[in-house]
DOKOLVEX-518394 format. One record per atom (N, C-alpha, C): residue number from 1; residue in one letter; atom name; y, x, z. Coordinates in steps of 0.05 Angstrom, whole numbers. Example, Ala and Ser with C-alpha at 12.3 -4.5 7.8 and 13.67 -1.06 7.14 Angstrom:
BEGIN
<pt pos="1" code="a" site="N" v="-114" u="264" w="156"/>
<pt pos="1" code="a" site="CA" v="-90" u="246" w="156"/>
<pt pos="1" code="a" site="C" v="-66" u="264" w="156"/>
<pt pos="2" code="s" site="N" v="-45" u="257" w="142"/>
<pt pos="2" code="s" site="CA" v="-21" u="273" w="143"/>
<pt pos="2" code="s" site="C" v="1" u="258" w="157"/>
***
This chain:
BEGIN
<pt pos="1" code="m" site="N" v="-873" u="14" w="379"/>
<pt pos="1" code="m" site="CA" v="-847" u="17" w="365"/>
<pt pos="1" code="m" site="C" v="-837" u="-7" w="349"/>
<pt pos="2" code="t" site="N" v="-857" u="-20" w="339"/>
<pt pos="2" code="t" site="CA" v="-850" u="-46" w="324"/>
<pt pos="2" code="t" site="C" v="-841" u="-66" w="341"/>
<pt pos="3" code="a" site="N" v="-850" u="-67" w="366"/>
<pt pos="3" code="a" site="CA" v="-842" u="-88" w="384"/>
<pt pos="3" code="a" site="C" v="-812" u="-81" w="394"/>
<pt pos="4" code="v" site="N" v="-806" u="-58" w="397"/>
<pt pos="4" code="v" site="CA" v="-779" u="-50" w="405"/>
<pt pos="4" code="v" site="C" v="-760" u="-57" w="382"/>
<pt pos="5" code="a" site="N" v="-766" u="-51" w="358"/>
<pt pos="5" code="a" site="CA" v="-749" u="-57" w="334"/>
<pt pos="5" code="a" site="C" v="-745" u="-88" w="333"/>
<pt pos="6" code="d" site="N" v="-767" u="-102" w="338"/>
<pt pos="6" code="d" site="CA" v="-766" u="-132" w="336"/>
<pt pos="6" code="d" site="C" v="-746" u="-142" w="358"/>
<pt pos="7" code="w" site="N" v="-747" u="-131" w="381"/>
<pt pos="7" code="w" site="CA" v="-732" u="-141" w="404"/>
<pt pos="7" code="w" site="C" v="-701" u="-132" w="399"/>
<pt pos="8" code="l" site="N" v="-697" u="-108" w="388"/>
<pt pos="8" code="l" site="CA" v="-669" u="-101" w="381"/>
<pt pos="8" code="l" site="C" v="-658" u="-117" w="358"/>
<pt pos="9" code="g" site="N" v="-675" u="-123" w="339"/>
<pt pos="9" code="g" site="CA" v="-668" u="-141" w="317"/>
<pt pos="9" code="g" site="C" v="-659" u="-169" w="326"/>
<pt pos="10" code="a" site="N" v="-676" u="-180" w="346"/>
<pt pos="10" code="a" site="CA" v="-670" u="-206" w="355"/>
<pt pos="10" code="a" site="C" v="-642" u="-206" w="373"/>
<pt pos="11" code="a" site="N" v="-638" u="-184" w="387"/>
<pt pos="11" code="a" site="CA" v="-615" u="-182" w="403"/>
<pt pos="11" code="a" site="C" v="-590" u="-179" w="384"/>
<pt pos="12" code="c" site="N" v="-593" u="-164" w="363"/>
<pt pos="12" code="c" site="CA" v="-570" u="-162" w="343"/>
<pt pos="12" code="c" site="C" v="-566" u="-189" w="331"/>
<pt pos="13" code="l" site="N" v="-585" u="-202" w="324"/>
<pt pos="13" code="l" site="CA" v="-582" u="-230" w="310"/>
<pt pos="13" code="l" site="C" v="-569" u="-248" w="329"/>
<pt pos="14" code="v" site="N" v="-576" u="-248" w="354"/>
<pt pos="14" code="v" site="CA" v="-564" u="-267" w="375"/>
<pt pos="14" code="v" site="C" v="-534" u="-257" w="378"/>
<pt pos="15" code="a" site="N" v="-528" u="-232" w="381"/>
<pt pos="15" code="a" site="CA" v="-501" u="-223" w="386"/>
<pt pos="15" code="a" site="C" v="-484" u="-227" w="360"/>
<pt pos="16" code="g" site="N" v="-495" u="-225" w="337"/>
<pt pos="16" code="g" site="CA" v="-479" u="-230" w="314"/>
<pt pos="16" code="g" site="C" v="-473" u="-260" w="310"/>
<pt pos="17" code="g" site="N" v="-493" u="-277" w="319"/>
<pt pos="17" code="g" site="CA" v="-489" u="-307" w="316"/>
<pt pos="17" code="g" site="C" v="-467" u="-314" w="335"/>
<pt pos="18" code="l" site="N" v="-467" u="-302" w="359"/>
<pt pos="18" code="l" site="CA" v="-447" u="-309" w="379"/>
<pt pos="18" code="l" site="C" v="-418" u="-301" w="372"/>
<pt pos="19" code="l" site="N" v="-416" u="-276" w="359"/>
<pt pos="19" code="l" site="CA" v="-390" u="-266" w="350"/>
<pt pos="19" code="l" site="C" v="-380" u="-285" w="325"/>
<pt pos="20" code="g" site="N" v="-400" u="-292" w="308"/>
<pt pos="20" code="g" site="CA" v="-392" u="-311" w="287"/>
<pt pos="20" code="g" site="C" v="-383" u="-339" w="301"/>
<pt pos="21" code="l" site="N" v="-394" u="-348" w="320"/>
<pt pos="21" code="l" site="CA" v="-386" u="-372" w="333"/>
<pt pos="21" code="l" site="C" v="-360" u="-368" w="345"/>
<pt pos="22" code="a" site="N" v="-355" u="-346" w="359"/>
<pt pos="22" code="a" site="CA" v="-328" u="-340" w="371"/>
<pt pos="22" code="a" site="C" v="-306" u="-339" w="349"/>
<pt pos="23" code="a" site="N" v="-313" u="-328" w="327"/>
<pt pos="23" code="a" site="CA" v="-292" u="-329" w="305"/>
<pt pos="23" code="a" site="C" v="-287" u="-355" w="294"/>
<pt pos="24" code="a" site="N" v="-306" u="-371" w="291"/>
<pt pos="24" code="a" site="CA" v="-302" u="-400" w="283"/>
<pt pos="24" code="a" site="C" v="-285" u="-414" w="304"/>
<pt pos="25" code="i" site="N" v="-291" u="-411" w="328"/>
<pt pos="25" code="i" site="CA" v="-276" u="-425" w="348"/>
<pt pos="25" code="i" site="C" v="-247" u="-416" w="348"/>
<pt pos="26" code="g" site="N" v="-244" u="-388" w="346"/>
<pt pos="26" code="g" site="CA" v="-217" u="-377" w="346"/>
<pt pos="26" code="g" site="C" v="-199" u="-387" w="320"/>
<pt pos="27" code="v" site="N" v="-211" u="-390" w="299"/>
<pt pos="27" code="v" site="CA" v="-200" u="-401" w="275"/>
<pt pos="27" code="v" site="C" v="-191" u="-430" w="280"/>
<pt pos="28" code="l" site="N" v="-206" u="-445" w="294"/>
<pt pos="28" code="l" site="CA" v="-198" u="-473" w="300"/>
<pt pos="28" code="l" site="C" v="-179" u="-475" w="321"/>
<pt pos="29" code="r" site="N" v="-179" u="-460" w="340"/>
<pt pos="29" code="r" site="CA" v="-164" u="-463" w="366"/>
<pt pos="29" code="r" site="C" v="-138" u="-446" w="366"/>
<pt pos="30" code="f" site="N" v="-135" u="-424" w="354"/>
<pt pos="30" code="f" site="CA" v="-111" u="-406" w="354"/>
<pt pos="30" code="f" site="C" v="-88" u="-422" w="341"/>
<pt pos="31" code="p" site="N" v="-64" u="-418" w="352"/>
<pt pos="31" code="p" site="CA" v="-41" u="-435" w="344"/>
<pt pos="31" code="p" site="C" v="-26" u="-425" w="318"/>
<pt pos="32" code="d" site="N" v="-26" u="-399" w="311"/>
<pt pos="32" code="d" site="CA" v="-12" u="-391" w="289"/>
<pt pos="32" code="d" site="C" v="-29" u="-376" w="268"/>
<pt pos="33" code="a" site="N" v="-17" u="-370" w="245"/>
<pt pos="33" code="a" site="CA" v="-32" u="-359" w="222"/>
<pt pos="33" code="a" site="C" v="-41" u="-331" w="228"/>
<pt pos="34" code="l" site="N" v="-23" u="-314" w="243"/>
<pt pos="34" code="l" site="CA" v="-32" u="-287" w="248"/>
<pt pos="34" code="l" site="C" v="-56" u="-286" w="266"/>
<pt pos="35" code="s" site="N" v="-55" u="-303" w="288"/>
<pt pos="35" code="s" site="CA" v="-78" u="-302" w="307"/>
<pt pos="35" code="s" site="C" v="-105" u="-313" w="291"/>
<pt pos="36" code="r" site="N" v="-101" u="-333" w="276"/>
<pt pos="36" code="r" site="CA" v="-124" u="-342" w="260"/>
<pt pos="36" code="r" site="C" v="-135" u="-320" w="241"/>
<pt pos="37" code="m" site="N" v="-118" u="-308" w="229"/>
<pt pos="37" code="m" site="CA" v="-124" u="-287" w="211"/>
<pt pos="37" code="m" site="C" v="-142" u="-266" w="226"/>
<pt pos="38" code="h" site="N" v="-133" u="-258" w="251"/>
<pt pos="38" code="h" site="CA" v="-148" u="-239" w="267"/>
<pt pos="38" code="h" site="C" v="-175" u="-250" w="275"/>
<pt pos="39" code="a" site="N" v="-176" u="-276" w="282"/>
<pt pos="39" code="a" site="CA" v="-202" u="-287" w="289"/>
<pt pos="39" code="a" site="C" v="-220" u="-289" w="266"/>
<pt pos="40" code="a" site="N" v="-209" u="-294" w="241"/>
<pt pos="40" code="a" site="CA" v="-225" u="-297" w="218"/>
<pt pos="40" code="a" site="C" v="-237" u="-269" w="207"/>
<pt pos="41" code="t" site="N" v="-225" u="-246" w="215"/>
<pt pos="41" code="t" site="CA" v="-233" u="-223" w="206"/>
<pt pos="41" code="t" site="C" v="-247" u="-204" w="226"/>
<pt pos="42" code="k" site="N" v="-236" u="-200" w="248"/>
<pt pos="42" code="k" site="CA" v="-249" u="-179" w="267"/>
<pt pos="42" code="k" site="C" v="-275" u="-186" w="276"/>
<pt pos="43" code="p" site="N" v="-278" u="-210" w="292"/>
<pt pos="43" code="p" site="CA" v="-306" u="-215" w="303"/>
<pt pos="43" code="p" site="C" v="-325" u="-223" w="282"/>
<pt pos="44" code="q" site="N" v="-314" u="-235" w="262"/>
<pt pos="44" code="q" site="CA" v="-332" u="-244" w="241"/>
<pt pos="44" code="q" site="C" v="-345" u="-222" w="227"/>
<pt pos="45" code="v" site="N" v="-330" u="-202" w="220"/>
<pt pos="45" code="v" site="CA" v="-342" u="-178" w="206"/>
<pt pos="45" code="v" site="C" v="-362" u="-165" w="225"/>
<pt pos="46" code="l" site="N" v="-356" u="-159" w="250"/>
<pt pos="46" code="l" site="CA" v="-374" u="-147" w="268"/>
<pt pos="46" code="l" site="C" v="-398" u="-164" w="270"/>
<pt pos="47" code="g" site="N" v="-395" u="-191" w="271"/>
<pt pos="47" code="g" site="CA" v="-417" u="-209" w="273"/>
<pt pos="47" code="g" site="C" v="-436" u="-208" w="251"/>
<pt pos="48" code="v" site="N" v="-425" u="-207" w="226"/>
<pt pos="48" code="v" site="CA" v="-441" u="-204" w="201"/>
<pt pos="48" code="v" site="C" v="-455" u="-177" w="201"/>
<pt pos="49" code="l" site="N" v="-441" u="-156" w="208"/>
<pt pos="49" code="l" site="CA" v="-456" u="-130" w="209"/>
<pt pos="49" code="l" site="C" v="-478" u="-131" w="229"/>
<pt pos="50" code="l" site="N" v="-476" u="-142" w="252"/>
<pt pos="50" code="l" site="CA" v="-497" u="-146" w="272"/>
<pt pos="50" code="l" site="C" v="-519" u="-162" w="261"/>
<pt pos="51" code="l" site="N" v="-514" u="-185" w="247"/>
<pt pos="51" code="l" site="CA" v="-535" u="-199" w="236"/>
<pt pos="51" code="l" site="C" v="-551" u="-184" w="214"/>
<pt pos="52" code="l" site="N" v="-535" u="-168" w="197"/>
<pt pos="52" code="l" site="CA" v="-547" u="-152" w="176"/>
<pt pos="52" code="l" site="C" v="-564" u="-131" w="191"/>
<pt pos="53" code="l" site="N" v="-558" u="-119" w="212"/>
<pt pos="53" code="l" site="CA" v="-573" u="-97" w="226"/>
<pt pos="53" code="l" site="C" v="-597" u="-112" w="237"/>
<pt pos="54" code="g" site="N" v="-596" u="-136" w="248"/>
<pt pos="54" code="g" site="CA" v="-616" u="-150" w="262"/>
<pt pos="54" code="g" site="C" v="-639" u="-156" w="237"/>
<pt pos="55" code="i" site="N" v="-628" u="-164" w="213"/>
<pt pos="55" code="i" site="CA" v="-647" u="-170" w="194"/>
<pt pos="55" code="i" site="C" v="-659" u="-145" w="182"/>
<pt pos="56" code="a" site="N" v="-643" u="-124" w="180"/>
<pt pos="56" code="a" site="CA" v="-657" u="-98" w="171"/>
<pt pos="56" code="a" site="C" v="-679" u="-89" w="191"/>
<pt pos="57" code="l" site="N" v="-674" u="-93" w="218"/>
<pt pos="57" code="l" site="CA" v="-692" u="-84" w="238"/>
<pt pos="57" code="l" site="C" v="-718" u="-99" w="235"/>
<pt pos="58" code="r" site="N" v="-715" u="-126" w="227"/>
<pt pos="58" code="r" site="CA" v="-738" u="-142" w="224"/>
<pt pos="58" code="r" site="C" v="-755" u="-139" w="198"/>
<pt pos="59" code="l" site="N" v="-740" u="-135" w="178"/>
<pt pos="59" code="l" site="CA" v="-754" u="-133" w="148"/>
<pt pos="59" code="l" site="C" v="-766" u="-103" w="146"/>
<pt pos="60" code="r" site="N" v="-750" u="-83" w="149"/>
<pt pos="60" code="r" site="CA" v="-760" u="-55" w="146"/>
<pt pos="60" code="r" site="C" v="-768" u="-45" w="121"/>
<pt pos="61" code="s" site="N" v="-769" u="-60" w="99"/>
<pt pos="61" code="s" site="CA" v="-777" u="-49" w="73"/>
<pt pos="61" code="s" site="C" v="-750" u="-37" w="61"/>
<pt pos="62" code="m" site="N" v="-755" u="-15" w="46"/>
<pt pos="62" code="m" site="CA" v="-731" u="1" w="33"/>
<pt pos="62" code="m" site="C" v="-717" u="-19" w="13"/>
<pt pos="63" code="a" site="N" v="-730" u="-34" w="-2"/>
<pt pos="63" code="a" site="CA" v="-715" u="-53" w="-20"/>
<pt pos="63" code="a" site="C" v="-698" u="-72" w="-4"/>
<pt pos="64" code="d" site="N" v="-707" u="-85" w="16"/>
<pt pos="64" code="d" site="CA" v="-692" u="-102" w="32"/>
<pt pos="64" code="d" site="C" v="-668" u="-87" w="46"/>
<pt pos="65" code="v" site="N" v="-673" u="-64" w="58"/>
<pt pos="65" code="v" site="CA" v="-655" u="-50" w="72"/>
<pt pos="65" code="v" site="C" v="-630" u="-41" w="54"/>
<pt pos="66" code="g" site="N" v="-637" u="-32" w="28"/>
<pt pos="66" code="g" site="CA" v="-618" u="-25" w="8"/>
<pt pos="66" code="g" site="C" v="-600" u="-47" w="0"/>
<pt pos="67" code="m" site="N" v="-611" u="-72" w="-2"/>
<pt pos="67" code="m" site="CA" v="-596" u="-96" w="-7"/>
<pt pos="67" code="m" site="C" v="-578" u="-103" w="16"/>
<pt pos="68" code="i" site="N" v="-587" u="-101" w="39"/>
<pt pos="68" code="i" site="CA" v="-570" u="-108" w="64"/>
<pt pos="68" code="i" site="C" v="-547" u="-86" w="66"/>
<pt pos="69" code="v" site="N" v="-551" u="-62" w="59"/>
<pt pos="69" code="v" site="CA" v="-530" u="-43" w="60"/>
<pt pos="69" code="v" site="C" v="-509" u="-49" w="40"/>
<pt pos="70" code="l" site="N" v="-518" u="-59" w="16"/>
<pt pos="70" code="l" site="CA" v="-499" u="-67" w="-5"/>
<pt pos="70" code="l" site="C" v="-483" u="-90" w="6"/>
<pt pos="71" code="v" site="N" v="-494" u="-109" w="17"/>
<pt pos="71" code="v" site="CA" v="-480" u="-132" w="29"/>
<pt pos="71" code="v" site="C" v="-459" u="-124" w="51"/>
<pt pos="72" code="a" site="N" v="-468" u="-104" w="67"/>
<pt pos="72" code="a" site="CA" v="-451" u="-94" w="90"/>
<pt pos="72" code="a" site="C" v="-427" u="-81" w="78"/>
<pt pos="73" code="v" site="N" v="-431" u="-65" w="57"/>
<pt pos="73" code="v" site="CA" v="-409" u="-51" w="44"/>
<pt pos="73" code="v" site="C" v="-389" u="-71" w="30"/>
<pt pos="74" code="f" site="N" v="-402" u="-90" w="18"/>
<pt pos="74" code="f" site="CA" v="-384" u="-112" w="6"/>
<pt pos="74" code="f" site="C" v="-369" u="-124" w="27"/>
<pt pos="75" code="q" site="N" v="-380" u="-132" w="49"/>
<pt pos="75" code="q" site="CA" v="-365" u="-144" w="71"/>
<pt pos="75" code="q" site="C" v="-344" u="-128" w="82"/>
<pt pos="76" code="l" site="N" v="-348" u="-102" w="85"/>
<pt pos="76" code="l" site="CA" v="-328" u="-83" w="96"/>
<pt pos="76" code="l" site="C" v="-306" u="-80" w="75"/>
<pt pos="77" code="a" site="N" v="-312" u="-83" w="50"/>
<pt pos="77" code="a" site="CA" v="-292" u="-77" w="30"/>
<pt pos="77" code="a" site="C" v="-273" u="-103" w="26"/>
<pt pos="78" code="t" site="N" v="-284" u="-127" w="28"/>
<pt pos="78" code="t" site="CA" v="-270" u="-152" w="23"/>
<pt pos="78" code="t" site="C" v="-255" u="-163" w="48"/>
<pt pos="79" code="a" site="N" v="-265" u="-160" w="71"/>
<pt pos="79" code="a" site="CA" v="-250" u="-173" w="92"/>
<pt pos="79" code="a" site="C" v="-223" u="-162" w="97"/>
<pt pos="80" code="p" site="N" v="-217" u="-137" w="96"/>
<pt pos="80" code="p" site="CA" v="-189" u="-129" w="100"/>
<pt pos="80" code="p" site="C" v="-171" u="-139" w="77"/>
<pt pos="81" code="v" site="N" v="-180" u="-139" w="52"/>
<pt pos="81" code="v" site="CA" v="-166" u="-150" w="30"/>
<pt pos="81" code="v" site="C" v="-160" u="-179" w="34"/>
<pt pos="82" code="a" site="N" v="-180" u="-195" w="44"/>
<pt pos="82" code="a" site="CA" v="-175" u="-222" w="50"/>
<pt pos="82" code="a" site="C" v="-154" u="-229" w="71"/>
<pt pos="83" code="a" site="N" v="-156" u="-212" w="92"/>
<pt pos="83" code="a" site="CA" v="-135" u="-212" w="115"/>
<pt pos="83" code="a" site="C" v="-107" u="-205" w="104"/>
<pt pos="84" code="q" site="N" v="-107" u="-185" w="89"/>
<pt pos="84" code="q" site="CA" v="-80" u="-178" w="75"/>
<pt pos="84" code="q" site="C" v="-69" u="-202" w="61"/>
<pt pos="85" code="m" site="N" v="-83" u="-214" w="45"/>
<pt pos="85" code="m" site="CA" v="-76" u="-236" w="26"/>
<pt pos="85" code="m" site="C" v="-69" u="-261" w="43"/>
<pt pos="86" code="i" site="N" v="-83" u="-266" w="64"/>
<pt pos="86" code="i" site="CA" v="-77" u="-290" w="83"/>
<pt pos="86" code="i" site="C" v="-51" u="-284" w="97"/>
<pt pos="87" code="g" site="N" v="-46" u="-260" w="106"/>
<pt pos="87" code="g" site="CA" v="-22" u="-252" w="120"/>
<pt pos="87" code="g" site="C" v="1" u="-254" w="101"/>
<pt pos="88" code="r" site="N" v="0" u="-243" w="75"/>
<pt pos="88" code="r" site="CA" v="21" u="-245" w="57"/>
<pt pos="88" code="r" site="C" v="29" u="-273" w="49"/>
<pt pos="89" code="a" site="N" v="7" u="-289" w="45"/>
<pt pos="89" code="a" site="CA" v="13" u="-317" w="37"/>
<pt pos="89" code="a" site="C" v="25" u="-333" w="62"/>
<pt pos="90" code="a" site="N" v="18" u="-327" w="85"/>
<pt pos="90" code="a" site="CA" v="32" u="-339" w="108"/>
<pt pos="90" code="a" site="C" v="60" u="-330" w="112"/>
<pt pos="91" code="y" site="N" v="66" u="-305" w="107"/>
<pt pos="91" code="y" site="CA" v="93" u="-294" w="107"/>
<pt pos="91" code="y" site="C" v="110" u="-306" w="86"/>
<pt pos="92" code="r" site="N" v="99" u="-309" w="62"/>
<pt pos="92" code="r" site="CA" v="116" u="-318" w="40"/>
<pt pos="92" code="r" site="C" v="122" u="-346" w="39"/>
<pt pos="93" code="s" site="N" v="102" u="-364" w="52"/>
<pt pos="93" code="s" site="CA" v="106" u="-392" w="57"/>
<pt pos="93" code="s" site="C" v="122" u="-398" w="81"/>
<pt pos="94" code="g" site="N" v="127" u="-380" w="97"/>
<pt pos="94" code="g" site="CA" v="142" u="-386" w="124"/>
<pt pos="94" code="g" site="C" v="127" u="-398" w="143"/>
<pt pos="95" code="r" site="N" v="101" u="-396" w="142"/>
<pt pos="95" code="r" site="CA" v="82" u="-409" w="163"/>
<pt pos="95" code="r" site="C" v="75" u="-392" w="186"/>
<pt pos="96" code="l" site="N" v="91" u="-373" w="192"/>
<pt pos="96" code="l" site="CA" v="86" u="-358" w="215"/>
<pt pos="96" code="l" site="C" v="113" u="-352" w="231"/>
<pt pos="97" code="d" site="N" v="112" u="-347" w="257"/>
<pt pos="97" code="d" site="CA" v="134" u="-344" w="276"/>
<pt pos="97" code="d" site="C" v="144" u="-314" w="272"/>
<pt pos="98" code="r" site="N" v="164" u="-310" w="261"/>
<pt pos="98" code="r" site="CA" v="172" u="-282" w="258"/>
<pt pos="98" code="r" site="C" v="179" u="-269" w="283"/>
<pt pos="99" code="d" site="N" v="185" u="-280" w="303"/>
<pt pos="99" code="d" site="CA" v="188" u="-271" w="329"/>
<pt pos="99" code="d" site="C" v="164" u="-256" w="339"/>
<pt pos="100" code="l" site="N" v="142" u="-265" w="330"/>
<pt pos="100" code="l" site="CA" v="116" u="-252" w="340"/>
<pt pos="100" code="l" site="C" v="112" u="-224" w="325"/>
<pt pos="101" code="l" site="N" v="127" u="-218" w="306"/>
<pt pos="101" code="l" site="CA" v="122" u="-191" w="290"/>
<pt pos="101" code="l" site="C" v="137" u="-170" w="305"/>
<pt pos="102" code="d" site="N" v="123" u="-148" w="309"/>
<pt pos="102" code="d" site="CA" v="135" u="-125" w="321"/>
<pt pos="102" code="d" site="C" v="153" u="-110" w="302"/>
<pt pos="103" code="a" site="N" v="145" u="-110" w="276"/>
<pt pos="103" code="a" site="CA" v="160" u="-97" w="254"/>
<pt pos="103" code="a" site="C" v="158" u="-115" w="228"/>
<pt pos="104" code="d" site="N" v="180" u="-119" w="216"/>
<pt pos="104" code="d" site="CA" v="177" u="-137" w="193"/>
<pt pos="104" code="d" site="C" v="183" u="-118" w="168"/>
<pt pos="105" code="d" site="N" v="163" u="-108" w="157"/>
<pt pos="105" code="d" site="CA" v="167" u="-90" w="135"/>
<pt pos="105" code="d" site="C" v="172" u="-104" w="110"/>
<pt pos="106" code="l" site="N" v="170" u="-130" w="107"/>
<pt pos="106" code="l" site="CA" v="175" u="-145" w="82"/>
<pt pos="106" code="l" site="C" v="202" u="-158" w="83"/>
<pt pos="107" code="a" site="N" v="218" u="-155" w="104"/>
<pt pos="107" code="a" site="CA" v="244" u="-167" w="107"/>
<pt pos="107" code="a" site="C" v="264" u="-161" w="84"/>
<pt pos="108" code="g" site="N" v="263" u="-136" w="75"/>
<pt pos="108" code="g" site="CA" v="282" u="-127" w="55"/>
<pt pos="108" code="g" site="C" v="275" u="-135" w="25"/>
<pt pos="109" code="r" site="N" v="249" u="-145" w="22"/>
<pt pos="109" code="r" site="CA" v="241" u="-151" w="-3"/>
<pt pos="109" code="r" site="C" v="248" u="-179" w="-11"/>
<pt pos="110" code="g" site="N" v="248" u="-186" w="-36"/>
<pt pos="110" code="g" site="CA" v="251" u="-212" w="-45"/>
<pt pos="110" code="g" site="C" v="228" u="-231" w="-40"/>
<pt pos="111" code="s" site="N" v="230" u="-253" w="-48"/>
<pt pos="111" code="s" site="CA" v="208" u="-273" w="-43"/>
<pt pos="111" code="s" site="C" v="183" u="-266" w="-57"/>
<pt pos="112" code="g" site="N" v="187" u="-250" w="-78"/>
<pt pos="112" code="g" site="CA" v="162" u="-244" w="-91"/>
<pt pos="112" code="g" site="C" v="144" u="-224" w="-77"/>
<pt pos="113" code="g" site="N" v="154" u="-207" w="-60"/>
<pt pos="113" code="g" site="CA" v="138" u="-191" w="-44"/>
<pt pos="113" code="g" site="C" v="130" u="-166" w="-56"/>
<pt pos="114" code="g" site="N" v="132" u="-164" w="-85"/>
<pt pos="114" code="g" site="CA" v="123" u="-140" w="-96"/>
<pt pos="114" code="g" site="C" v="145" u="-120" w="-100"/>
<pt pos="115" code="s" site="N" v="140" u="-97" w="-110"/>
<pt pos="115" code="s" site="CA" v="159" u="-74" w="-114"/>
<pt pos="115" code="s" site="C" v="178" u="-82" w="-136"/>
<pt pos="116" code="t" site="N" v="205" u="-79" w="-132"/>
<pt pos="116" code="t" site="CA" v="223" u="-86" w="-154"/>
<pt pos="116" code="t" site="C" v="232" u="-63" w="-170"/>
<pt pos="117" code="g" site="N" v="222" u="-41" w="-163"/>
<pt pos="117" code="g" site="CA" v="230" u="-16" w="-179"/>
<pt pos="117" code="g" site="C" v="215" u="10" w="-170"/>
<pt pos="118" code="p" site="N" v="221" u="33" w="-180"/>
<pt pos="118" code="p" site="CA" v="206" u="56" w="-170"/>
<pt pos="118" code="p" site="C" v="209" u="64" w="-142"/>
<pt pos="119" code="a" site="N" v="189" u="74" w="-130"/>
<pt pos="119" code="a" site="CA" v="191" u="79" w="-102"/>
<pt pos="119" code="a" site="C" v="207" u="106" w="-98"/>
***
């Protein structure tokens, strides 16, 4: 059973590393801010979660697994917020092609982007 967990952990580590590499290449190669934002969040989060799963399968102590779960929760909580802030900053600075947007929910708002009154 230990050997199976070690092999699964190694496979998760390799898969997570490859997804992290794909995310890094996507950030460097994609042409616009929205594509880069996608590359920076989607495969990177899955890659980090696979790396954490691989580490948890290799370590197996409750203290280590508890810390790894906390890191995973923190990663899942912060990556969407970071993507939202990157997208909003790109929109405000005009560094994205608005023709690529299916719907422009911020078009009616001022440059501040925040709510100007009660909803």
